C-alpha positions as CSV (number, residue, x, y, z in Angstrom):
1,M,37.7,16.6,-9.7
2,N,38.8,20.2,-9.2
3,Q,37.9,22.4,-6.3
4,D,35.6,24.6,-8.4
5,S,33.5,21.5,-9.3
6,Q,33.2,20.5,-5.7
7,L,32.1,24.1,-4.9
8,N,29.5,24.0,-7.6
9,Y,28.0,20.8,-6.3
10,T,27.9,22.2,-2.8
11,E,26.1,25.2,-4.0
12,V,23.6,23.0,-5.9
13,L,23.0,21.0,-2.8
14,Q,22.6,24.1,-0.6
15,K,20.0,25.5,-3.0
16,L,18.0,22.3,-2.9
17,M,18.2,22.2,0.9
18,E,16.9,25.8,1.0
19,K,13.8,24.8,-1.0
20,V,12.9,22.1,1.5
21,G,13.7,24.1,4.6
22,V,16.9,22.3,5.6
23,T,19.3,24.9,6.9
24,S,22.6,23.0,7.4
25,F,24.4,19.8,6.4
26,N,24.1,18.6,10.0
27,E,20.3,18.9,9.7
28,L,20.4,17.1,6.3
29,I,22.3,14.3,8.0
30,Q,19.8,14.0,10.8
31,V,16.6,14.1,8.7
32,S,17.9,11.8,5.9
33,G,19.7,9.3,8.2
34,V,22.8,9.2,5.9
35,S,26.4,9.6,7.0
36,R,28.5,12.7,6.7
37,R,30.8,10.8,4.3
38,Q,27.9,10.2,2.0
39,I,27.0,13.9,2.0
40,L,30.6,14.6,1.1
41,H,30.4,12.2,-1.8
42,L,27.3,14.1,-3.0
43,R,29.0,17.5,-2.7
44,R,31.8,16.1,-4.9
45,G,29.4,14.7,-7.4
46,E,30.6,11.2,-6.6
47,V,27.2,9.6,-6.9
48,S,28.7,6.4,-8.5
49,Q,30.3,5.8,-5.1
50,M,27.1,6.0,-3.2
51,R,24.7,3.2,-2.3
52,V,21.3,3.2,-3.9
53,E,19.5,3.2,-0.5
54,T,21.4,6.4,0.4
55,L,20.4,8.1,-2.9
56,M,16.8,7.2,-2.3
57,K,16.9,8.6,1.2
58,L,18.4,11.9,0.0
59,S,16.1,12.2,-3.0
60,E,13.1,11.8,-0.6
61,V,14.3,14.6,1.7
62,L,15.2,16.9,-1.2
63,Q,11.9,16.1,-3.0
64,L,13.6,14.9,-6.1
65,S,13.3,11.7,-8.1
66,G,16.3,9.3,-8.1
67,S,17.0,10.1,-11.7
68,E,17.0,13.8,-11.1
69,L,19.4,13.5,-8.2
70,L,21.7,11.4,-10.3
71,K,21.6,13.9,-13.2
72,M,22.2,16.9,-11.0
73,F,25.2,15.5,-9.1
74,S,27.1,13.7,-11.9
75,E,29.3,14.9,-14.7
76,E,27.5,13.1,-17.5
77,G,28.9,15.4,-20.2
78,I,32.6,14.8,-19.4
79,S,32.5,11.4,-17.7
80,T,34.6,8.5,-19.0
81,S,32.9,5.5,-20.5
82,A,33.7,3.6,-17.3
83,D,31.9,6.3,-15.2
84,K,28.9,6.1,-17.5
85,E,28.8,2.4,-17.1
86,E,28.9,2.8,-13.3
87,N,26.1,5.3,-13.5
88,S,24.0,3.0,-15.6
89,I,24.5,0.2,-13.0
90,V,23.4,2.6,-10.2
91,K,20.3,3.5,-12.2
92,E,19.4,-0.1,-12.8
93,E,19.9,-0.9,-9.1
94,Y,17.7,2.1,-8.2
95,Q,14.9,0.7,-10.4
96,R,15.3,-2.7,-8.9
97,L,15.1,-1.4,-5.4
98,K,12.1,0.8,-6.3
99,Q,10.3,-2.3,-7.6
100,Q,11.1,-4.0,-4.3
101,L,9.6,-1.1,-2.4
102,D,6.5,-1.2,-4.5
103,I,6.1,-4.9,-3.6
104,Q,6.6,-4.0,0.1
105,R,3.9,-1.3,-0.2
106,E,1.5,-3.8,-1.6
107,T,2.2,-6.2,1.2
108,L,1.7,-3.5,3.8
109,K,-1.6,-2.6,2.1
110,Q,-2.7,-6.2,2.4
111,E,-1.8,-6.3,6.1
112,F,-3.6,-3.0,6.7
113,Q,-6.7,-4.3,5.0
114,E,-6.7,-7.5,6.9
115,A,-6.3,-5.7,10.2
116,S,-9.1,-3.3,9.3
117,L,-11.4,-6.2,8.4
118,Q,-10.8,-7.7,11.9
119,I,-12.0,-4.4,13.4
120,I,-15.2,-4.3,11.4
121,E,-15.9,-8.0,11.6
122,S,-19.0,-7.6,13.7
123,W,-20.5,-5.1,11.2
124,L,-19.6,-7.4,8.2
125,I,-21.5,-10.3,9.8
126,Q,-24.5,-8.5,11.5
127,W,-25.3,-5.6,9.2
128,P,-26.5,-7.5,6.1
129,T,-29.0,-9.4,8.3
130,A,-30.3,-6.3,9.9
131,A,-30.6,-4.6,6.4
132,Y,-32.5,-7.7,5.1
133,S,-34.9,-7.5,8.0
134,A,-35.5,-3.8,7.3
135,R,-36.2,-4.4,3.6
136,Q,-38.9,-6.9,4.5
137,N,-40.8,-4.1,6.1
138,D,-40.2,-0.8,4.4
139,T,-42.4,1.0,7.0
140,L,-39.7,0.6,9.6
141,P,-37.7,3.8,10.2
142,A,-34.5,1.7,10.0
143,V,-34.9,1.4,6.2
144,R,-34.0,5.1,5.9
145,L,-30.6,4.3,7.3
146,L,-29.6,1.9,4.6
147,P,-28.2,4.5,2.2
148,L,-25.8,5.7,4.9
149,I,-23.9,2.4,4.7
150,Q,-23.1,2.6,1.0
151,P,-19.6,4.2,1.5
152,V,-18.6,1.2,3.6
153,E,-20.0,-1.2,1.0
154,Q,-18.1,0.7,-1.6
155,L,-14.9,0.4,0.5
156,M,-15.4,-3.4,0.8
157,A,-15.8,-3.6,-3.0
158,E,-12.6,-1.6,-3.7
159,W,-10.7,-3.9,-1.3
160,G,-12.0,-7.0,-3.1
161,V,-14.2,-8.2,-0.2
162,I,-16.9,-10.3,-1.8
163,A,-20.0,-11.8,-0.1
164,I,-20.3,-15.5,-0.5
165,A,-24.1,-15.2,-0.6
166,S,-26.8,-12.7,0.1
167,V,-29.1,-12.9,3.2
168,G,-32.3,-14.8,2.4
169,E,-30.8,-16.5,-0.6
170,E,-31.3,-20.3,-1.0
171,V,-28.2,-22.1,-2.1
172,P,-26.8,-25.7,-2.2
173,Y,-25.0,-26.5,1.0
174,N,-21.2,-26.4,0.7
175,P,-19.4,-27.0,4.1
176,Q,-16.4,-25.3,2.7
177,F,-18.2,-22.0,2.5
178,H,-21.3,-22.5,4.7
179,Q,-21.7,-23.0,8.5
180,L,-24.9,-24.6,9.8
181,M,-26.5,-22.7,12.6
182,S,-28.8,-25.6,13.5
183,G,-29.9,-29.0,12.2
184,T,-28.1,-31.1,9.7
185,A,-27.5,-30.9,5.9
186,Q,-25.7,-32.9,3.3
187,P,-23.5,-31.2,0.7
188,G,-25.9,-30.1,-2.1
189,D,-29.0,-29.8,0.1
190,M,-30.7,-26.5,-0.2
191,V,-30.1,-24.1,2.7
192,K,-31.1,-20.6,3.5
193,V,-28.5,-17.9,4.2
194,R,-28.9,-16.2,7.5
195,Y,-25.6,-14.3,7.7
196,P,-23.3,-13.7,4.7
197,G,-19.8,-15.0,4.5
198,Y,-16.9,-13.2,2.9
199,R,-13.9,-13.8,0.7
200,H,-10.9,-11.4,0.4
201,G,-9.5,-12.2,-3.0
202,D,-8.7,-16.0,-2.9
203,K,-8.8,-16.0,0.9
204,L,-11.8,-17.2,2.9
205,L,-12.6,-14.7,5.7
206,Y,-15.8,-16.0,7.2
207,R,-18.2,-18.8,6.2
208,A,-21.8,-17.9,5.5
209,K,-24.1,-19.0,8.3
210,V,-27.0,-21.0,7.0
211,S,-30.0,-23.1,8.2
212,P,-31.7,-26.1,6.5
213,I,-34.9,-25.4,4.5
């Protein structure tokens, strides 16, 4: 690659840096976490010699997609068939890594939800019983507070948190999903739900607390 091409790629990189407020190559190295050698590869348009992880870090800092970065810093119009094949491999690897990151994001989302559910565990268990009591006597001022809790209930629904049974509901006793508060019951005996249990997808969070009828 001739010196003019290297200069052009350097100018392209500098213009992109200006748009995102990065004032020097040293700053680009610091904020992106990539090596000076990798920056030099980019300035030369040698993206086929760069790792996919490096391209993703730079594309994030420069606020470009991976495909845009590849297109701007490669000579697609004059590259040999071998170079084109290498670029194709890089693009495929980029897509594969992107899919892995999407899976990691979903895993982190699940972990965040589970941690949040632990924080509001007392509300999950106590609130439905308090709401049920208020509904039995609509003259109580507490009934006016019930609409305020709808956003939390909506959040639970969006997360896939499902109540096993409603407070006051009479259901057949199932020790897998029900916990007796007092007395005894055999599987299939009718019991009354005192506190709801919850499932998160296929995972059981809390068993519903019940009492014999």
